[in-house]
C-alpha positions in Angstrom: 41.5 7.6 -7.7 39.7 5.6 -5.1 37.1 6.7 -2.3 39.1 6.6 0.5 41.6 9.3 -1.5 38.5 11.5 -1.7 37.8 11.0 2.3 41.7 11.6 3.2 41.4 14.8 0.8 38.2 16.2 2.8 39.6 15.5 6.4 42.9 17.3 5.5 41.0 20.3 3.7 38.7 20.5 7.2 41.9 20.6 9.4 44.3 22.4 7.5 46.6 20.7 9.7 48.4 17.0 8.5 48.7 15.9 12.1 45.4 16.9 13.3 43.6 14.9 10.1 45.7 11.7 10.7 44.3 11.4 14.3 41.2 12.1 13.2 41.4 9.4 10.6 43.4 7.1 13.0 46.1 6.8 10.8 49.9 7.6 10.8 50.8 11.2 9.4 53.2 10.1 6.8 51.1 7.8 4.9 48.3 10.4 5.0 50.7 13.1 3.3 51.7 10.4 0.7 47.9 9.6 -0.1 47.5 13.1 -0.5 50.4 13.6 -2.7 49.4 10.7 -5.0 45.9 12.4 -5.3 47.5 15.8 -6.6 49.7 13.4 -9.1 46.9 11.7 -10.4 44.8 14.8 -10.8 47.7 16.9 -12.2 46.6 19.7 -10.0 48.0 21.1 -6.9 45.1 21.2 -4.3 47.1 23.3 -1.2 49.6 25.6 -0.5 52.2 24.0 1.8 54.7 26.0 4.1 57.0 24.1 6.5 54.2 24.6 9.4 51.0 24.8 7.8 48.9 23.3 4.7 46.0 25.4 3.1 43.3 24.7 0.6 44.0 26.7 -2.8 41.5 27.9 -5.3 41.8 24.4 -6.9 41.3 22.7 -3.8 38.0 24.8 -2.7 36.6 23.6 -5.8 37.4 20.2 -5.6 36.2 20.2 -1.8 32.7 20.9 -2.8 32.6 18.4 -5.4 34.3 15.9 -3.1 31.8 16.2 -0.6 29.0 15.8 -3.3 30.4 12.6 -4.7 30.9 11.2 -1.0 27.2 12.1 -0.3 26.3 10.3 -3.1 28.2 7.4 -2.5 26.7 7.3 0.9 23.4 7.7 -0.3 24.0 5.1 -2.5 24.9 2.7 0.2 22.1 3.7 2.3 19.5 3.0 -0.5 21.0 -0.4 -1.3 20.8 -1.6 2.5 17.1 -0.2 2.6 16.2 -2.1 -0.6 18.2 -5.4 0.9 16.1 -4.9 4.0 12.8 -4.5 1.7 12.5 -0.7 2.8 13.0 0.5 -0.7 11.4 0.0 -3.9 7.8 0.0 -5.3 4.7 -2.0 -5.3 1.6 -1.8 -7.2 -1.6 -2.3 -4.9 -5.2 -2.5 -6.4 -8.8 -2.1 -5.0 -12.2 -2.3 -6.0 -14.5 0.8 -5.7 -16.3 -0.5 -3.2 -13.3 -1.7 -1.0 -11.7 1.5 -1.5 -14.6 3.2 0.8 -13.9 0.9 3.5 -11.6 2.9 6.2 -9.4 0.1 6.6 -8.0 0.4 3.0 -6.5 4.1 3.4 -5.7 3.5 7.0 -3.1 0.6 6.3 -1.9 2.3 2.9 -1.3 5.7 5.2 0.7 3.5 8.2 2.7 1.6 5.7 4.0 5.0 3.7 4.7 6.5 7.4 6.6 3.3 8.4 8.6 2.7 5.0 8.5 6.3 3.3 10.9 5.2 0.9 8.5 2.5 -0.8 6.6 4.0 -3.6 2.8 2.4 -4.0 1.2 2.4 -7.0 -2.7 2.3 -6.9 -5.2 0.9 -9.3 -9.0 0.8 -9.2 -10.7 -1.9 -11.1 -13.4 -4.9 -11.1 -12.6 -8.0 -8.7 -12.1 -10.5 -11.9 -9.6 -8.2 -13.5 -7.5 -7.2 -10.2 -7.4 -10.8 -9.4 -6.2 -11.9 -13.1 -3.8 -8.9 -12.7 -2.3 -10.6 -9.7 -1.6 -14.1 -11.4 -0.1 -12.0 -14.6 2.1 -10.0 -11.8 1.3 -6.8 -13.3 -0.2 -6.1 -9.9 1.4 -7.2 -6.1 -1.7 -7.0 -3.8 -5.3 -6.1 -4.3 -7.9 -5.0 -1.9 -11.4 -7.2 -2.9 -14.7 -8.0 -1.2 -13.9 -11.9 -1.9 -12.3 -15.3 -1.2 -9.6 -16.6 -3.3 -11.0 -20.1 -3.8 -11.0 -19.6 -7.4 -7.3 -18.5 -7.3 -5.4 -21.3 -5.5 -2.3 -20.0 -6.7 -2.6 -16.7 -4.5 -2.4 -16.1 -1.1 -4.7 -13.8 0.9 -5.4 -12.3 4.8 -9.1 -11.1 5.6 -8.9 -8.2 6.9 -12.5 -7.9 8.7 -15.8 -9.2 8.1 -18.5 -6.6 7.2 -22.2 -7.0 7.8 -24.3 -6.4 4.6 -27.4 -3.9 4.4 -30.4 -3.6 2.3 -30.5 -0.1 0.1 -34.1 0.9 -1.0 -35.2 3.8 -2.9 -36.6 6.7 -0.4 -40.0 6.2 -1.6 -40.3 2.3 -1.5 -42.8 0.8 0.9 -40.1 -0.8 2.5 -38.4 1.9 3.3 -40.8 3.6 5.2 -40.2 1.1 8.2 -37.8 1.1 10.7 -35.7 -1.8 12.1 -34.1 -4.6 10.9 -35.5 -6.1 7.8 -36.0 -10.0 7.0 -34.2 -11.1 3.6 -37.1 -13.1 2.7 -38.9 -9.9 2.6 -37.3 -9.3 -0.7 -38.6 -12.2 -2.1 -40.9 -10.3 -4.9 -39.0 -7.0 -5.4 -36.8 -6.5 -8.2 -33.0 -6.7 -7.0 -30.1 -4.8 -8.9 -27.0 -7.2 -8.7 -23.0 -6.5 -9.2 -21.6 -9.0 -11.2 -19.1 -10.1 -13.9 -20.1 -13.1 -15.7 -17.9 -15.8 -14.0 -16.3 -13.7 -12.1 -15.4 -13.9 -8.0 -17.1 -11.1 -5.6 -19.6 -10.6 -2.9 -22.6 -12.3 -5.3 -20.8 -15.9 -4.4 -21.8 -15.0 -0.5 -25.0 -13.0 -1.7 -26.6 -15.7 -3.8 -26.0 -18.4 -0.8 -27.9 -16.5 1.4 -30.9 -16.0 -1.0 -30.8 -19.7 -1.3 -30.8 -20.0 2.8 -33.7 -17.4 2.6 -35.7 -19.9 0.5 -35.6 -17.9 -3.0 -34.2 -16.9 -6.3 -33.7 -13.2 -6.6 -35.9 -11.5 -9.1 -32.8 -9.4 -11.3 -34.2 -6.0 -11.9 -30.5 -5.2 -13.1 -27.0 -6.5 -13.7 -24.2 -3.9 -13.1 -20.4 -4.4 -12.7 -19.7 -2.5 -9.7 -21.6 -2.1 -6.5 -21.5 1.5 -6.7 -23.7 1.5 -9.9 -26.0 -0.6 -8.1 -26.4 2.2 -5.3 -26.9 4.6 -8.0 -29.7 2.8 -9.6 -31.6 2.5 -6.3 -31.2 6.3 -5.9 -33.2 6.4 -9.4 -35.8 4.1 -8.0 -34.7 1.2 -10.3 -34.8 -1.5 -7.5 -33.3 -2.6 -4.3 -29.7 -3.9 -3.8 -28.0 -5.2 -1.0 -24.4 -3.9 -0.1 -21.4 -3.8 2.4 -22.3 -1.4 5.2 -19.6 1.1 4.8 -21.7 1.9 1.6 -24.2 3.4 3.3 -22.8 6.9 3.1 -23.5 7.1 -0.6 -27.0 9.0 -2.0 -28.1 9.3 1.7 -30.7 11.8 0.3 -32.4 8.9 -2.3 -31.7 5.9 -0.4 -32.8 4.3 2.7 -30.4 1.5 4.5 -31.9 -1.0 7.0 -29.9 -3.6 8.3 -31.0 -7.3 8.0 -32.6 -9.3 11.0 -30.6 -12.1 13.2 -32.2 -14.7 11.1 -30.9 -13.1 7.7 -27.8 -11.5 8.4 -24.4 -12.1 6.6 -21.1 -10.6 6.4 -18.4 -10.3 3.4 -15.1 -10.1 4.0 -12.8 -7.3 3.2 -9.7 -9.0 2.0 -6.0 -8.3 0.7 -5.1 -10.8 -2.1 -1.3 -10.9 -2.7 1.1 -13.0 -5.0 4.1 -14.8 -3.0 6.7 -12.2 -1.9 10.1 -12.8 -0.8 10.8 -12.3 2.6 12.2 -9.0 3.4 10.8 -7.5 -0.1 8.8 -4.3 -0.1 5.5 -6.3 -0.8 6.4 -8.5 2.3 6.4 -5.6 4.4 3.0 -4.7 3.0 1.7 -7.9 3.5 3.4 -8.1 7.4 1.3 -5.0 8.1 -1.9 -6.3 6.8 -1.5 -9.7 8.9 -0.8 -7.3 12.0 -4.0 -5.1 11.6 -5.9 -8.4 11.1 -4.3 -9.9 14.4 -5.6 -6.9 16.3 -8.8 -6.7 14.8 -9.3 -10.4 15.8 -8.1 -9.4 19.5 -10.6 -6.5 19.4 -13.3 -8.7 18.7 -12.6 -11.3 21.1 -12.2 -8.8 23.9 -8.4 -9.6 24.6 
């Protein structure tokens, strides 16, 4: 049995007239009649009741019509999905992010826009530290990750910077520096106990942060080391020290933490970066990366006033 036999049968069943069915299929009537008889012989079932002037579905034909339509719909769906997969519009990608990167509005915005454009591509989400996420990319257990670092230590990976985000100082609400207003100099933190967030030998914001401390002329006095930015802000809220975080984290613990911008002599930014593996042209991952580049280009145009 061939698919064309099913298609011919469905049209004849809908028309219940061999001549009209042949016209609809753009074939001659005799070959069509022969194909329907071949189908019945192969099935060993009569599907139509025939008279010299009419052809009508019988009980067996009505049952087979329902099944034939479902089979043809499944075939059409399979063809469509294969075509979507070939165009990179169907499949699955695994995306990771750090806890702090997930708080930046660009991350959910990009994921939401991607799902709207490619609803047939499933997106699996994973949260972890920067080092673990980048290692997972190298090991190919993840396809792309949102982090706040460069990829200098991972030359085999590709990346696009979605934006550069200003850093702010997070102070316990009762700290003397929290009573002041306006921008603060980084050098004002020279004698303060700083809460840093890093993993040994791992990339991340600390690469930029330590360069800023060096530029300000001091080595930080470390009050605590934590693996994540969110943990650092929690310790600040508990009065355990001061930290410096990306601006989007200033919504955290507002009842216990005062956030102050850095002055123009001290201010610096950290990147929000999408890092990804090499993606074959037209693959689901390449579609996601393309949208990230589009977003980055729009941001660049906005900042330049174009």
